[in-house]
C-alpha positions as CSV (number, residue, x, y, z in Angstrom):
1,E,94.0,279.0,43.0
2,A,96.3,281.0,41.8
3,N,98.7,278.7,40.5
4,Y,96.6,276.4,38.4
5,D,96.9,277.0,34.9
6,G,95.5,273.8,33.5
7,A,92.0,273.2,32.0
8,V,89.0,275.1,33.4
9,G,85.2,274.0,33.3
10,L,82.4,275.8,33.7
11,T,78.5,274.3,34.2
12,A,75.9,276.7,34.2
13,K,72.0,276.1,34.8
14,F,69.8,277.7,32.9
15,T,66.1,278.3,34.1
16,I,64.1,280.0,31.1
17,D,60.1,281.3,31.1
18,P,58.8,278.1,29.3
19,D,57.2,280.8,26.8
20,K,60.8,281.5,26.0
21,V,62.5,278.5,25.3
22,P,62.1,278.4,21.6
23,I,63.7,281.9,21.3
24,F,66.4,280.8,24.1
25,L,67.5,277.8,21.8
26,D,67.7,279.9,19.0
27,I,70.0,282.3,20.6
28,M,71.8,279.3,22.0
29,S,72.5,277.5,18.9
30,E,74.6,280.5,17.6
31,N,76.5,281.0,20.3
32,I,77.2,276.8,20.5
33,A,78.4,277.5,16.8
34,F,80.7,280.4,17.1
35,T,82.1,279.3,20.3
36,R,82.8,275.9,19.5
37,R,85.4,277.1,17.0
38,E,87.1,279.0,19.3
39,A,91.2,277.7,19.5
40,G,91.0,277.2,24.0
41,M,87.8,275.6,23.9
42,L,87.8,271.7,24.5
43,Q,83.5,271.1,25.3
44,Y,80.6,273.4,25.0
45,E,77.3,271.5,25.3
46,L,73.8,272.6,26.1
47,T,71.6,269.7,27.4
48,P,68.3,269.5,28.9
49,D,67.2,268.9,32.4
50,Y,66.1,265.3,32.5
51,L,62.6,266.1,34.2
52,Q,61.9,269.9,33.5
53,P,61.5,271.3,29.9
54,N,62.5,274.6,30.8
55,V,65.8,273.6,32.5
56,F,69.3,273.6,30.4
57,F,72.8,273.0,31.5
58,L,75.7,274.3,29.4
59,L,78.4,272.3,30.0
60,E,81.9,274.3,29.7
61,K,85.6,273.6,29.3
62,F,88.6,275.3,28.3
63,K,92.1,274.4,27.9
64,S,93.0,277.4,30.5
65,R,91.5,280.5,32.5
66,D,92.9,282.7,29.9
67,A,90.9,280.4,26.9
68,L,87.5,281.2,29.1
69,L,88.1,284.8,29.4
70,A,88.9,285.3,25.8
71,H,85.6,283.1,25.3
72,V,83.8,286.3,27.6
73,K,85.4,288.6,25.7
74,S,84.5,287.5,22.2
75,R,81.9,289.2,20.1
76,H,79.8,286.7,19.9
77,Y,79.6,285.8,23.5
78,A,78.8,289.8,23.6
79,N,76.2,289.1,20.8
80,C,74.5,286.3,22.8
81,Q,74.0,288.7,25.7
82,R,72.7,291.5,23.3
83,R,70.3,289.0,22.4
84,F,69.2,287.7,25.6
85,N,68.0,291.3,26.6
86,E,66.5,291.8,23.4
87,D,64.8,288.9,22.2
88,M,64.0,287.9,25.4
89,G,63.5,290.5,27.4
90,E,66.0,290.1,30.0
91,H,68.6,287.8,30.7
92,P,67.7,284.1,31.6
93,K,68.0,282.9,35.4
94,V,71.2,281.5,35.7
95,Q,73.4,279.5,38.2
96,I,76.9,279.4,37.8
97,C,80.0,276.8,38.8
98,F,83.4,277.1,38.2
99,Y,85.8,274.3,38.5
100,R,89.4,272.7,37.4
101,V,89.2,269.9,35.1
102,D,91.4,268.1,37.5
103,P,89.5,265.1,37.8
104,V,89.9,262.4,41.2
105,Q,91.4,259.2,39.8
106,P,90.6,256.2,41.6
107,K,93.3,254.6,43.4
108,P,94.9,251.5,41.9
109,K,93.8,248.9,44.9
110,H,90.5,250.3,44.2
111,V,90.4,249.9,40.4
112,E,91.5,245.9,41.4
113,A,88.7,245.6,43.6
114,A,86.4,246.6,40.9
115,A,88.0,244.1,38.2
116,A,87.9,241.3,41.0
117,A,84.1,241.7,41.9
118,R,83.1,240.3,38.0
119,H,79.4,241.9,38.5
120,E,77.3,239.8,36.3
121,E,76.3,241.8,33.1
122,A,72.6,241.1,33.5
123,E,73.2,242.4,37.2
124,A,75.2,245.6,36.5
125,Q,72.2,246.5,33.8
126,D,69.2,245.9,36.1
127,H,68.8,249.9,36.5
128,L,68.1,250.1,32.8
129,Q,64.8,247.6,32.6
130,D,61.9,249.0,31.9
131,G,63.0,252.6,31.1
132,G,64.4,253.4,34.5
133,P,66.0,252.4,38.1
134,T,64.7,249.0,39.5
135,K,63.7,248.5,43.2
136,K,67.6,247.8,43.8
137,A,69.1,251.6,43.1
138,K,67.6,254.7,44.6
139,V,67.3,257.5,42.8
140,T,66.6,260.9,43.7
141,A,66.0,264.1,40.9
142,G,65.0,267.6,41.7
143,P,66.5,270.5,41.8
144,V,70.3,270.8,42.6
145,D,72.4,273.4,43.5
146,C,76.4,273.7,42.6
């Protein structure tokens, strides 16, 4: 939206050749250290996929589109791109989602209904038993496209 001047987010899903994961992590560690010093950066975290050890998600939030553009034009971003090509032999496969950081908030009536429900603490924690979901919760995992 052309008139939106608030914070923006970007999530990048990287699928890495399993043999190149250590190189990728070194490149990203360097990039993260420099990016976190940018004035317009709000969040910059690389996190591994739950099931696939060669898939990573880069979670980025910047104060504005201009701050994101300044990041993409930075010397350390260019160095990261160069290292992908030189150290890994190619840029990793990546899928990108770009969005406004403008979260949907629950309506007051829904907040009140949730507060009135007074779920039992044990019932609310059932999904954590035995390290995973119980039969009550249905969780699906697999490739997700943005």
